[in-house]
N, C-alpha and C positions, 0 to 999 in steps of 0.2 A: 272810124273805130267807135264803138259804143263803149262808155265808161259811165260811173255812177255820179249823178249830179250831186255836188256837195251841199246844195241848198234845199232841193226837194226830194233827193234820194231817187229820182227817176233815172231814165236813161238819158245821157246826154252824148253829144257828138264830139269826138276829138279829131281835128283835122289831120290829113294824112301827112302833113309836114310837121306835126306836133306843135303848132304854134297857137292854136285856139281851141278852147272849150266852149261848146254852145249847148243850152238846154232850151228846146222850144216850149216845154211845159211851163216853166217859170221865168222864162226870158233871160236866163243868166248868160252871160258873155264875159269871158275873161281870157287872159293869156294862159298857156300851159304852166308858166312859172308861178302866176298868181294862184293857179289851181293847186299846185303842189304846196305852196305856203298855206293856202287856206285849209287845206286837208291836215297839214302837220299841226296847225294851231287848233283845229276844231276836234280832232279825234286823237284821244289819249294813246291809243296803240301806236299810231304813226309818230306822234310827238315824242314818246318814249324811245322809240327806235331811232329816230334822228338825233335825240339828245344823247344817247349812247355813243352813236357814230362820232358826233361832232366833238364829244367830250373826250373821246380817246385819240383824236387826232389835233387837239388844239395845240398851237404853238409849234407844230412840226411841220417840216417840209418834205416834199417827196424825194429831194436828193437826185443825184445823177446816177447812171447805170453803174459807174464805178464804185459809187457809194453802196449800192444794193449788193454788188458783187462782193466787195470787202467784208460785208456783214454776214454773208451766206458762208463763208469760207471758214 
């Protein structure tokens, strides 16, 4: 799958199992997890979105299905 290289902004390849990102243009090679972190820290748009998400769930747990059912009733 083609994705945007975070380094040179050209087309990079994401492996079919979503494990590696490789760009032949600038020789970038990193895991998909590293790619997500790189994007989140280098692009303010993504950083703001992730900050909003993590800020709203900090210190909370998902709970059990019983917990969710009791809250919805």
